[in-house]
C-alpha positions as CSV (number, residue, x, y, z in Angstrom):
1,X,8.5,39.3,-32.4
2,X,6.2,37.8,-34.9
3,X,6.5,34.6,-33.2
4,X,5.1,35.2,-30.2
5,X,2.0,36.2,-31.8
6,X,1.7,32.8,-34.1
7,X,-0.2,30.1,-33.6
8,X,1.2,26.8,-31.7
9,X,2.7,24.4,-34.6
10,X,0.8,20.9,-35.0
11,X,3.8,19.9,-36.9
12,X,6.2,21.6,-35.7
13,X,8.7,18.9,-37.6
14,X,8.3,20.8,-40.9
15,X,8.7,24.2,-39.6
16,X,5.7,27.3,-40.1
17,X,6.6,28.5,-43.7
18,X,5.0,24.6,-44.5
19,X,2.0,25.0,-42.0
20,X,1.5,28.9,-44.1
21,X,1.4,27.2,-46.7
22,X,-1.1,25.1,-46.4
23,X,-3.4,27.9,-44.2
24,X,-2.9,29.4,-48.0
25,X,-4.4,26.3,-49.5
26,X,-7.6,26.3,-47.0
27,X,-8.2,30.1,-48.5
28,X,-8.0,28.5,-52.6
29,X,-11.6,28.6,-53.8
30,X,-11.0,26.5,-57.0
31,X,-11.2,22.6,-56.1
32,X,-9.0,21.5,-58.5
33,X,-6.2,24.1,-58.1
34,X,-6.1,24.1,-54.0
35,X,-5.3,19.8,-54.8
36,X,-2.6,20.7,-57.4
37,X,-0.7,23.5,-54.3
38,X,-1.3,20.7,-51.9
39,X,1.2,17.8,-54.2
40,X,3.2,21.0,-54.3
41,X,4.0,21.0,-51.3
42,X,3.0,17.7,-50.1
43,X,6.8,17.2,-52.8
44,X,7.9,20.1,-50.6
45,X,7.5,18.1,-47.4
46,X,9.2,15.5,-49.0
47,X,11.9,16.5,-50.3
48,X,13.3,18.4,-45.9
49,X,13.7,13.7,-45.2
50,X,14.7,13.0,-48.5
51,X,16.4,9.8,-46.6
52,X,12.7,8.8,-45.9
53,X,11.6,8.1,-49.4
54,X,12.8,4.7,-49.6
55,X,11.1,3.5,-46.6
56,X,7.3,1.6,-46.8
57,X,4.1,4.3,-47.4
58,X,6.2,7.5,-46.6
59,X,4.5,9.7,-49.4
60,X,0.6,8.4,-47.7
61,X,2.2,10.1,-44.5
62,X,3.7,12.9,-45.8
63,X,0.0,13.1,-46.7
64,X,-1.7,12.0,-43.3
65,X,0.4,14.9,-41.6
66,X,-1.4,17.8,-44.2
67,X,-4.6,16.7,-43.2
68,X,-3.5,16.4,-39.5
69,X,-1.7,19.9,-40.5
70,X,-5.0,20.8,-41.7
71,X,-7.5,20.4,-39.1
72,X,-9.0,18.1,-41.3
73,X,-9.8,20.7,-43.3
74,X,-8.9,20.2,-46.5
75,X,-11.3,19.4,-49.4
76,X,-8.7,17.8,-52.2
77,X,-8.7,14.1,-54.0
78,X,-6.2,12.8,-51.6
79,X,-4.3,9.3,-53.5
80,X,-4.3,7.6,-50.3
81,X,-7.2,7.0,-47.4
82,X,-5.9,9.4,-45.2
83,X,-6.3,9.0,-40.9
84,X,-9.0,9.7,-39.4
85,X,-9.6,12.0,-36.2
86,X,-10.7,10.3,-33.6
87,X,-8.0,7.4,-34.6
88,X,-5.2,9.9,-34.8
89,X,-4.3,9.9,-30.8
90,X,-5.9,6.0,-30.6
91,X,-3.2,4.2,-28.6
92,X,-1.9,1.1,-30.4
93,X,-2.5,-2.2,-28.3
94,X,-0.3,-3.1,-25.4
95,X,2.8,-5.9,-25.5
96,X,1.7,-8.8,-23.2
97,X,4.7,-9.4,-21.1
98,X,4.9,-12.5,-19.1
99,X,4.1,-12.2,-14.5
100,X,6.7,-15.5,-13.6
101,X,9.7,-14.7,-12.3
102,X,12.5,-15.1,-13.7
103,X,13.8,-17.8,-11.4
104,X,17.7,-16.3,-12.1
105,X,17.9,-12.5,-13.7
106,X,21.6,-12.8,-14.7
107,X,20.0,-15.4,-17.4
108,X,16.4,-13.9,-18.1
109,X,13.1,-14.8,-19.3
110,X,14.7,-15.9,-22.7
111,X,17.5,-18.2,-22.0
112,X,15.3,-20.3,-19.6
113,X,12.1,-20.9,-22.6
114,X,14.7,-22.2,-24.7
115,X,16.0,-24.4,-21.5
116,X,12.3,-25.4,-21.3
117,X,12.0,-26.3,-24.5
118,X,15.6,-28.6,-25.7
119,X,14.1,-30.7,-22.0
120,X,11.2,-31.5,-24.3
121,X,13.6,-32.5,-27.6
122,X,14.5,-36.3,-27.7
123,X,17.7,-38.1,-27.2
124,X,20.4,-37.5,-30.2
125,X,22.7,-35.1,-31.9
126,X,21.0,-31.9,-32.4
127,X,20.3,-32.2,-28.4
128,X,23.4,-32.9,-27.3
129,X,24.1,-30.0,-29.2
130,X,21.8,-27.4,-27.7
131,X,22.9,-27.9,-24.2
132,X,26.1,-26.7,-25.2
133,X,24.9,-24.0,-26.8
134,X,22.6,-23.0,-24.3
135,X,25.0,-23.9,-21.5
136,X,27.7,-21.8,-22.9
137,X,25.6,-18.4,-22.7
138,X,24.7,-20.0,-19.8
139,X,28.2,-19.2,-18.3
140,X,28.8,-16.3,-20.0
141,X,25.8,-14.4,-18.8
142,X,26.7,-15.2,-15.3
143,X,30.3,-14.3,-16.2
144,X,29.6,-11.0,-17.0
145,X,27.0,-10.8,-12.9
146,X,29.5,-12.2,-11.7
147,X,33.9,-12.4,-13.1
148,X,34.8,-14.1,-10.0
149,X,34.6,-17.0,-12.4
150,X,32.1,-20.3,-12.0
151,X,32.5,-23.6,-11.7
152,X,30.9,-25.8,-14.5
153,X,29.8,-27.5,-12.4
154,X,27.2,-24.3,-11.1
155,X,25.7,-24.1,-14.9
156,X,25.1,-28.1,-14.9
157,X,23.0,-27.4,-11.3
158,X,20.8,-24.2,-12.8
159,X,20.2,-25.9,-16.1
160,X,19.1,-29.3,-14.4
161,X,16.7,-27.3,-12.6
162,X,15.8,-25.2,-14.6
163,X,15.1,-27.8,-17.4
164,X,12.8,-29.5,-14.1
165,X,15.7,-32.3,-14.2
166,X,14.7,-33.3,-18.1
167,X,18.2,-31.4,-18.4
168,X,21.5,-33.7,-16.5
169,X,24.0,-34.0,-17.7
170,X,28.0,-34.1,-15.8
171,X,31.7,-32.4,-15.8
172,X,32.3,-35.8,-18.2
173,X,29.9,-35.3,-20.6
174,X,30.3,-31.4,-21.7
175,X,33.1,-29.5,-21.0
176,X,32.8,-25.7,-21.6
177,X,33.6,-23.4,-22.4
178,X,37.5,-21.5,-20.0
179,X,36.1,-18.8,-17.5
180,X,38.9,-17.2,-18.2
181,X,38.6,-17.4,-22.2
182,X,35.2,-15.6,-21.5
183,X,36.3,-12.7,-19.3
184,X,39.6,-12.4,-21.2
185,X,37.1,-12.2,-25.1
186,X,35.4,-8.8,-23.1
187,X,38.1,-7.2,-21.9
188,X,39.0,-4.0,-24.2
189,X,41.5,-4.4,-26.8
190,X,44.5,-2.0,-26.6
191,X,45.0,-0.3,-30.0
192,X,49.2,-1.2,-30.4
193,X,51.5,0.8,-29.6
194,X,52.8,3.9,-32.9
195,X,56.4,4.1,-30.7
196,X,58.9,3.5,-32.3
197,X,57.0,3.8,-35.8
198,X,58.9,4.5,-38.8
199,X,57.0,6.3,-42.0
200,X,59.0,4.1,-45.2
């Protein structure tokens, strides 16, 4: 079979025909004609992925891919600055993650950071509303982890602890969403029965 002797494709997503076109372009002696040939190849490559045309720098990426598939040997007038071979396999910078321990996994780090931030707010309507939103979200998170239910006092105690004592509220001050309402909203809704349905 022919494929057993063919070289491995650099970018298989374009297929062997595109690779062969680029290999042919490398053999064209006239630089101007070679550039026109590669322009045609890039247009064909773009037609393979029409749904990507609206993405920023899509055309630029195609020219980068041409350079890569030619092993950077194409001597043509590129319309963009092409990726350099030494940067081709450069690893992106790592995303910095916090190493501090999450106190309660069911709340998550983001919620804990929000609690710390709100704890620094001055007393007022904005602080009260943010506490209400956070406390209700905490209750929803807790019930995702433990569907048996949770007492509001537990949420307020956790809120007090995670805010390092800056947020101290009671059931009289704030009424949270009912556990049964949270749990019922998580259940998939049943489709109405079509039994007895008559088409007019």
